[in-house]
C-alpha positions in Angstrom: 4.5 7.3 35.5 2.6 10.6 34.7 5.5 12.6 35.5 7.7 10.6 33.3 5.1 11.2 30.3 5.1 14.9 31.2 8.8 15.1 31.0 8.8 13.2 27.7 6.2 15.4 26.2 8.1 18.5 27.3 11.0 17.6 24.8 8.5 17.4 21.9 8.0 20.6 20.1 5.5 21.6 17.6 8.0 21.2 14.6 8.5 17.5 15.7 4.5 16.8 15.7 4.4 18.4 12.2 7.2 16.1 10.9 5.3 13.1 12.4 2.1 14.1 10.9 3.8 14.7 7.5 5.1 11.1 7.6 1.9 9.5 8.7 0.1 11.5 5.9 2.5 10.4 3.2 2.2 6.8 4.5 -1.4 6.7 4.4 -1.6 8.3 1.2 0.6 5.8 -0.6 -1.0 2.9 1.4 -4.5 3.8 0.4 -3.5 5.3 -2.9 -1.9 2.2 -4.2 -4.7 -0.3 -2.8 -7.1 0.6 -5.4 -4.8 0.3 -8.4 -3.3 -2.8 -7.2 -6.9 -4.4 -7.0 -7.8 -2.9 -10.3 -4.9 -4.3 -12.1 -5.5 -7.8 -10.7 -9.0 -7.7 -11.9 -8.0 -6.5 -15.3 -5.3 -9.2 -15.8 -7.6 -12.1 -14.4 -10.4 -11.2 -16.7 -8.1 -10.7 -19.7 -6.7 -14.2 -18.9 -10.1 -15.6 -18.6 -11.1 -14.3 -21.9 -8.1 -15.6 -23.5 -8.8 -19.1 -22.3 -12.2 -19.0 -23.6 -11.2 -17.4 -26.9 -7.6 -17.9 -27.8 -7.7 -16.2 -31.1 -8.8 -12.9 -29.6 -5.4 -12.5 -27.4 -3.7 -9.9 -29.5 -6.6 -7.4 -29.2 -7.2 -8.3 -25.5 -3.6 -7.9 -24.6 -3.3 -4.7 -26.1 -6.5 -3.4 -24.4 -5.3 -4.7 -21.2 -2.1 -2.9 -21.3 -3.9 0.4 -22.0 -6.2 -0.3 -19.1 -3.5 -1.2 -16.7 -1.7 2.2 -17.7 -4.7 4.1 -17.0 -5.2 2.4 -13.6 -1.6 2.9 -12.6 -1.9 6.7 -13.0 -3.8 6.7 -9.8 -0.8 5.2 -7.8 1.3 7.7 -9.6 -0.9 10.5 -8.6 -0.9 9.3 -5.0 3.1 9.1 -5.1 3.1 12.6 -6.2 1.0 13.8 -3.4 3.0 11.9 -0.8 6.2 13.6 -2.2 4.7 16.8 -2.0 3.5 16.2 1.5 7.2 15.2 2.4 9.3 17.7 0.7 7.0 20.8 -0.2 4.5 21.1 2.8 6.0 23.1 5.9 
């Protein structure tokens, strides 16, 4: 068993390990980087709907504020996407 593992590990080069690390880092970057915005947008929409249910006449101002807030929250996920693309295609 140990000899089989040594033979398998002998065929792995440093460049292969770098590729694996890049893929893992990019995946973790997108996974963790999009978790916060997903929760944030969910909270924004939930509270906007709750406010609209309490005061229906405030729907238009709440909706525009909600859209602006969602855009600001979504930029975090876009930054995470940018970092993961840099990790995949630029990092050596």
